[in-house]
C-alpha positions as CSV (number, residue, x, y, z in Angstrom):
1,M,0.0,0.0,0.0
2,R,1.1,3.5,-0.7
3,K,2.5,5.3,2.4
4,R,0.6,8.3,3.7
5,L,2.2,11.6,2.8
6,R,3.7,13.2,5.9
7,R,2.8,16.9,6.6
8,V,5.8,18.8,8.0
9,A,6.1,22.5,8.8
10,L,9.4,24.4,8.3
11,I,9.4,27.5,10.5
12,A,12.5,29.6,9.6
13,E,13.1,33.3,8.7
14,T,14.4,32.7,5.2
15,Q,15.8,36.2,4.7
16,V,18.7,35.0,6.8
17,S,21.3,33.0,4.8
18,P,22.0,30.2,7.4
19,R,18.2,29.5,7.6
20,R,18.1,29.1,3.8
21,R,21.0,26.7,3.9
22,M,19.2,24.7,6.6
23,I,16.1,24.4,4.4
24,N,18.4,23.1,1.6
25,G,19.5,20.4,3.9
26,V,15.9,19.4,4.7
27,A,15.2,19.4,0.9
28,R,18.2,17.1,0.3
29,Y,16.9,14.6,3.0
30,I,13.5,14.6,1.3
31,R,14.9,14.0,-2.1
32,E,16.8,11.0,-0.7
33,H,13.9,9.5,1.2
34,D,10.1,9.7,1.0
35,P,8.5,13.0,0.0
36,W,6.8,15.3,2.5
37,A,4.1,17.8,2.1
38,I,5.8,21.0,3.3
39,Y,4.2,23.9,5.0
40,L,6.8,26.7,4.9
41,K,6.5,29.5,7.3
42,P,9.4,31.7,6.0
43,F,8.7,35.0,7.9
44,G,6.6,36.5,10.6
45,A,6.5,33.2,12.5
46,D,6.5,35.0,15.9
47,K,3.5,37.1,14.9
48,S,1.0,34.2,14.1
49,L,2.5,31.0,15.4
50,D,-0.2,30.2,17.9
51,R,-3.0,31.1,15.5
52,W,-2.0,28.9,12.6
53,L,-1.1,26.0,15.0
54,Q,-4.7,25.8,16.1
55,S,-5.9,24.9,12.6
56,W,-2.9,23.2,11.1
57,Q,-3.2,19.4,10.9
58,G,0.4,18.1,10.6
59,D,2.8,15.4,11.6
60,G,5.9,17.2,12.6
61,I,7.8,20.5,12.8
62,I,11.3,21.7,12.2
63,A,11.8,25.1,13.7
64,A,14.5,27.8,13.9
65,V,12.7,30.1,16.3
66,T,13.2,31.6,19.8
67,D,13.1,29.5,22.9
68,S,9.7,30.9,24.0
69,E,8.3,29.9,20.6
70,I,9.7,26.4,21.0
71,D,7.8,26.2,24.3
72,L,4.7,27.1,22.4
73,L,5.3,24.4,19.7
74,Q,6.0,21.8,22.4
75,H,2.5,22.2,23.9
76,H,0.8,21.0,20.7
77,N,1.9,17.4,21.1
78,L,3.7,17.1,17.7
79,P,7.2,15.9,17.1
80,V,9.4,19.1,17.1
81,V,13.1,19.5,16.2
82,D,14.8,22.7,17.3
83,L,17.6,24.2,15.2
84,I,18.7,27.2,17.2
85,G,17.7,26.8,20.9
86,I,20.1,27.7,23.7
87,Y,19.5,24.5,25.6
88,R,17.8,21.2,24.9
89,R,14.2,20.7,26.3
90,E,12.8,17.3,27.3
91,G,11.3,15.6,24.3
92,V,12.6,18.3,21.8
93,P,15.8,17.4,20.0
94,L,18.3,20.2,19.4
95,V,20.5,20.2,16.4
96,R,23.2,22.9,16.7
97,T,26.4,24.2,15.2
98,N,29.4,23.1,17.3
99,D,30.5,26.7,18.1
100,R,33.5,25.5,20.0
101,A,34.7,23.7,16.9
102,V,34.2,26.9,14.9
103,G,36.5,28.8,17.3
104,R,39.2,26.1,17.1
105,V,39.1,25.8,13.3
106,G,39.5,29.6,13.2
107,A,42.5,29.5,15.5
108,E,44.1,26.7,13.5
109,H,43.7,28.7,10.3
110,L,45.5,31.7,11.7
111,L,48.2,29.6,13.4
112,D,48.9,27.9,10.1
113,R,49.7,31.3,8.7
114,G,52.4,31.9,11.2
115,F,50.7,34.5,13.4
116,R,51.9,34.9,17.0
117,H,49.6,37.7,18.0
118,F,45.8,37.3,18.0
119,G,42.5,39.1,18.6
120,F,38.9,38.1,18.7
121,V,35.8,40.3,18.3
122,V,32.8,38.9,20.2
123,Y,29.1,39.5,20.9
124,P,29.2,39.0,24.7
125,E,25.4,38.7,25.1
126,H,25.2,35.6,22.9
127,S,26.4,32.2,24.2
128,W,27.1,30.9,20.7
129,S,29.5,33.9,20.1
130,T,31.2,33.5,23.5
131,R,31.7,29.7,22.9
132,R,33.5,30.5,19.6
133,C,35.7,33.1,21.4
134,D,36.5,30.8,24.4
135,A,37.5,27.9,22.2
136,F,39.6,30.2,20.0
137,V,41.4,31.5,23.1
138,E,41.8,28.0,24.5
139,R,43.4,26.7,21.3
140,L,45.9,29.5,21.4
141,K,46.8,28.8,25.0
142,E,47.7,25.2,24.0
143,E,50.5,26.9,21.9
144,G,51.5,29.2,24.7
145,L,49.9,32.2,23.0
146,G,47.5,34.9,24.1
147,C,44.6,36.7,22.6
148,I,43.2,40.2,23.0
149,V,39.3,40.1,23.1
150,R,37.1,43.0,22.0
151,S,33.4,43.0,22.8
152,I,30.8,44.7,20.5
153,P,27.1,45.0,21.2
154,F,24.9,42.7,19.0
155,P,22.9,44.7,16.5
156,R,19.2,44.7,17.4
157,S,16.3,45.1,15.2
158,G,15.2,48.8,15.0
159,A,18.2,50.0,17.0
160,G,21.4,51.7,15.9
161,G,21.9,53.8,12.9
162,P,24.8,56.0,11.6
163,D,25.7,57.4,15.0
164,L,26.1,53.9,16.6
165,W,28.0,52.7,13.6
166,E,30.4,55.6,13.8
167,N,30.9,55.2,17.5
168,Q,31.7,51.5,17.0
169,Q,34.1,52.3,14.1
170,K,36.0,54.7,16.4
171,M,36.3,52.0,19.1
172,L,37.4,49.4,16.6
173,C,39.9,51.7,15.0
174,Q,41.5,52.5,18.4
175,W,41.5,48.8,19.3
176,L,43.1,47.8,16.0
177,E,45.8,50.4,16.3
178,S,46.7,49.2,19.8
179,L,47.3,45.6,18.7
180,P,50.8,44.2,18.1
181,K,51.5,43.6,14.4
182,P,51.2,41.4,12.4
183,V,48.1,40.1,14.1
184,G,45.4,37.5,13.1
185,V,41.8,38.5,14.2
186,M,38.8,36.3,14.2
187,C,35.2,37.7,14.4
188,S,32.1,35.8,15.6
189,T,30.3,36.4,12.3
190,D,31.0,37.6,8.8
191,L,28.9,40.7,9.4
192,L,31.1,41.6,12.4
193,A,34.2,40.9,10.3
194,Q,33.0,43.2,7.6
195,Q,32.6,46.0,10.2
196,L,36.2,45.3,11.3
197,L,37.5,45.4,7.8
198,E,35.9,48.8,7.4
199,A,37.8,50.0,10.5
200,C,41.0,48.7,9.0
201,L,40.4,50.9,5.9
202,R,39.7,53.9,8.1
203,S,42.9,53.3,10.1
204,E,44.9,52.7,6.9
205,L,46.0,49.2,8.1
206,N,47.0,46.8,5.5
207,V,45.0,43.6,5.2
208,P,46.2,40.9,5.4
209,E,49.9,42.0,5.9
210,Q,49.3,43.8,9.2
211,I,46.0,42.4,10.2
212,A,44.5,39.2,8.8
213,V,40.7,39.0,9.4
214,L,38.6,35.8,9.6
215,G,34.8,35.6,9.9
216,A,32.4,32.8,10.4
217,D,29.3,31.6,8.5
218,N,30.8,31.9,4.9
219,D,27.9,34.2,3.9
220,E,29.1,34.7,0.3
221,P,27.5,38.1,-0.4
222,I,29.0,39.6,2.7
223,C,32.4,37.9,2.2
224,N,32.6,39.1,-1.4
225,I,31.5,42.7,-0.7
226,C,34.3,43.1,1.8
227,Y,37.6,44.7,0.8
228,P,39.6,42.6,0.6
229,S,37.3,39.6,0.3
230,L,36.8,37.8,3.6
231,S,38.0,34.4,4.6
232,S,35.4,32.6,6.7
233,V,34.7,29.4,8.7
234,I,32.2,27.3,6.8
235,I,29.3,26.6,9.1
236,N,27.6,23.4,8.0
237,D,24.1,24.7,8.1
238,E,22.9,22.5,5.3
239,Q,24.0,19.4,7.3
240,R,22.1,20.8,10.3
241,G,18.9,20.8,8.2
242,Y,19.6,17.3,6.9
243,M,20.2,15.9,10.3
244,A,17.1,17.7,11.8
245,A,15.0,16.1,9.0
246,A,16.4,12.7,9.7
247,V,15.7,13.0,13.5
248,L,12.1,14.2,12.8
249,D,11.5,11.4,10.3
250,R,12.5,8.8,13.0
251,M,10.3,10.6,15.6
252,M,7.3,10.5,13.2
253,N,7.9,6.8,12.8
254,G,7.5,6.4,16.6
255,E,11.2,6.4,17.7
256,P,12.0,8.3,20.9
257,P,13.9,11.6,20.5
258,P,17.7,11.6,21.1
259,K,18.6,12.6,24.6
260,E,21.7,14.6,23.8
261,V,22.3,17.7,21.7
262,I,23.3,16.9,18.2
263,W,26.4,19.0,17.4
264,V,27.3,19.7,13.8
265,D,31.0,20.5,13.1
266,P,32.1,23.2,10.6
267,I,33.5,22.0,7.3
268,G,36.7,24.1,7.3
269,V,37.7,27.6,6.1
270,F,36.9,29.2,2.8
271,S,40.2,31.1,2.3
272,R,40.0,34.4,0.6
273,A,42.2,37.5,0.4
274,S,41.8,38.7,4.0
275,T,44.0,35.9,5.4
276,D,46.0,35.0,2.2
277,I,49.3,35.7,3.9
278,L,52.1,34.3,6.0
279,A,52.9,36.5,9.1
280,V,56.2,38.1,8.3
281,E,58.3,40.1,10.8
282,D,61.2,40.7,8.3
283,E,60.4,44.3,7.2
284,L,62.1,43.9,3.8
285,V,60.2,40.7,3.0
286,A,57.0,42.2,4.3
287,T,57.4,45.3,2.1
288,S,58.1,43.2,-1.0
289,L,55.3,40.8,-0.2
290,R,52.8,43.7,0.2
291,F,53.9,45.1,-3.2
292,V,53.4,41.7,-4.8
293,R,49.9,41.3,-3.3
294,D,48.9,44.8,-4.4
295,H,50.3,44.7,-7.9
296,A,50.7,41.1,-9.0
297,C,47.8,41.5,-11.5
298,E,49.5,44.5,-13.2
299,Q,52.1,42.5,-15.1
300,I,54.9,43.4,-12.7
301,S,58.2,41.6,-12.8
302,V,60.7,40.5,-10.0
303,D,62.8,43.5,-10.9
304,D,59.8,45.8,-10.0
305,V,59.6,44.1,-6.6
306,V,63.3,44.5,-5.9
307,K,63.1,48.2,-6.6
308,Q,60.8,48.5,-3.5
309,V,63.6,47.5,-1.0
310,P,67.2,48.7,-0.4
311,V,68.9,45.3,-1.0
312,S,70.1,43.4,-4.1
313,R,67.9,40.9,-6.0
314,S,69.9,37.9,-4.8
315,V,69.7,39.0,-1.1
316,L,65.9,39.6,-1.4
317,E,65.4,36.3,-3.2
318,R,67.2,34.3,-0.5
319,R,65.3,36.0,2.4
320,F,62.0,35.8,0.5
321,R,62.4,32.1,-0.2
322,K,63.6,31.3,3.3
323,I,60.5,33.0,5.0
324,I,57.8,32.5,2.4
325,G,58.9,29.1,1.1
326,R,58.8,30.0,-2.6
327,S,60.4,32.4,-5.0
328,I,59.2,35.9,-5.7
329,N,58.2,34.9,-9.2
330,N,56.2,31.9,-7.9
331,E,54.4,34.2,-5.5
332,I,53.4,36.5,-8.3
333,L,52.2,33.6,-10.4
334,R,50.3,32.1,-7.4
335,I,48.4,35.3,-6.8
336,R,47.6,35.7,-10.6
337,L,46.4,32.1,-10.7
338,N,44.3,32.4,-7.6
339,T,42.7,35.6,-9.1
340,A,42.0,33.8,-12.4
341,V,40.5,30.8,-10.6
342,Q,38.2,33.1,-8.5
343,L,37.0,34.9,-11.7
344,L,36.4,31.6,-13.5
345,C,34.3,30.3,-10.6
346,E,32.4,33.4,-9.7
347,T,31.9,35.3,-13.0
348,D,30.9,34.7,-16.6
349,L,33.7,36.8,-17.9
350,A,35.4,35.6,-21.1
351,I,38.6,33.8,-20.6
352,K,40.5,36.5,-22.6
353,V,39.2,39.2,-20.1
354,I,40.1,37.0,-17.1
355,A,43.7,36.6,-18.4
356,M,44.0,40.4,-18.7
357,K,42.4,41.1,-15.2
358,S,44.7,38.4,-13.6
359,G,47.9,40.0,-15.0
360,F,48.8,37.3,-17.6
361,R,50.3,38.6,-20.8
362,S,48.0,36.5,-22.9
363,T,45.3,33.8,-22.9
364,S,47.9,31.3,-24.2
365,Y,50.3,32.1,-21.3
366,M,47.5,31.8,-18.7
367,S,46.5,28.4,-20.3
368,A,50.2,27.3,-20.1
369,V,50.3,28.1,-16.4
370,F,47.0,26.4,-15.7
371,R,48.3,23.2,-17.5
372,E,51.6,23.3,-15.6
373,K,50.2,24.0,-12.1
374,L,46.7,22.5,-12.3
375,N,47.0,20.0,-15.1
376,R,44.0,21.4,-16.9
377,T,42.9,24.4,-19.1
378,P,41.0,27.4,-17.8
379,G,37.9,26.4,-19.7
380,S,37.9,22.9,-18.2
381,Y,38.5,24.3,-14.7
382,R,35.5,26.5,-15.0
383,G,33.3,23.6,-16.3
384,D,34.5,21.2,-13.6
385,E,33.9,23.8,-10.8
386,K,30.4,24.6,-12.1
387,S,29.5,20.9,-12.3
388,R,30.8,20.4,-8.7
389,R,28.8,23.3,-7.4
390,S,25.6,22.1,-9.0
391,N,26.0,18.5,-7.8
392,R,27.4,18.8,-4.3
393,S,25.5,19.8,-1.3
394,N,28.5,20.8,0.8
395,V,31.7,22.7,-0.2
396,T,34.7,20.9,1.1
397,A,37.5,22.7,2.9
398,Q,40.1,21.3,0.5
399,A,38.3,22.8,-2.5
400,T,38.3,26.2,-1.0
401,R,41.9,26.7,0.0
402,G,44.0,29.1,-1.9
403,L,46.3,27.4,-4.4
404,E,49.9,26.8,-3.2
405,F,53.0,25.8,-5.2
């Protein structure tokens, strides 16, 4: 006999990027299993929750709402899975991001880049933010390193405005200027990291040479509008949605809810320009590296780099290779290649235009570098990447790291 179609409500504010990714995870679970009849409550859930629950005849609920609203849902005797609660309630499974793992992954990313000075910007009123901060600090302590923490009030709906923004910018500028350099700074969210990058611009601090900035959530519109583009810890929100759907499915089949919180680890870090650096205390190498980062796509040569420092080419080459681990020319090529890869993946620009924007002398030269370093052509790279993005549900950390050679 044909199975009865289950009726499931998804209650999540879909204007928020993480909630949309959670819904994608629920959709993936449904595609892989039996279909559900979905009632989607994408906005204004807090305004009418009690009213529509009185008349809705369903089988289960997946909710990303406040704790008080979860209490309301729980009273209607339906299986409920909570996606964002602060604590787990009896009978209501909680599927949450492992915020401590987010902080540790962020610390590892900045440690790998050689930083010895660190900062963290936190929303102190939110436990998920303080957990990220605490784990970040603890991971650094394991290496005998410290961290300077800066608190910023969480933006509230209907509050704030230009005056508050300007006051916070002044505070952040003062804090950034007081930090030892070079320094790696992690922020609780991408939005907070964007605010920090704005303060770096105002203070004329070079990112990532003096301050490397790392966010969390990998909210691509925010990351890409930042200058420079923002590296971010990839929160596995889609997997949260998938696991919430799996738990709800089992509950609707009569199984008891899990007793412990289900923690979902981050995938890794999507590395962009804001942390694309090795921390360098050698001033000559730092100066030459900064020039390469700023001008690599302008068809500069090694001789142009040498002109920026008061030492010979051979001396600079030795010091550069010792500290950075590759030649000046390879660093120029690496940045050009990473720029070309980003443009291939994120735009529909013609390959000829991408070659020009990336600093290659010609399309044929760019193609030769692609074949040597990546064993493929620019066109095949673009096609493979688009195919992967359309077919995979999660971006792997390996696929998002900057190219190294």
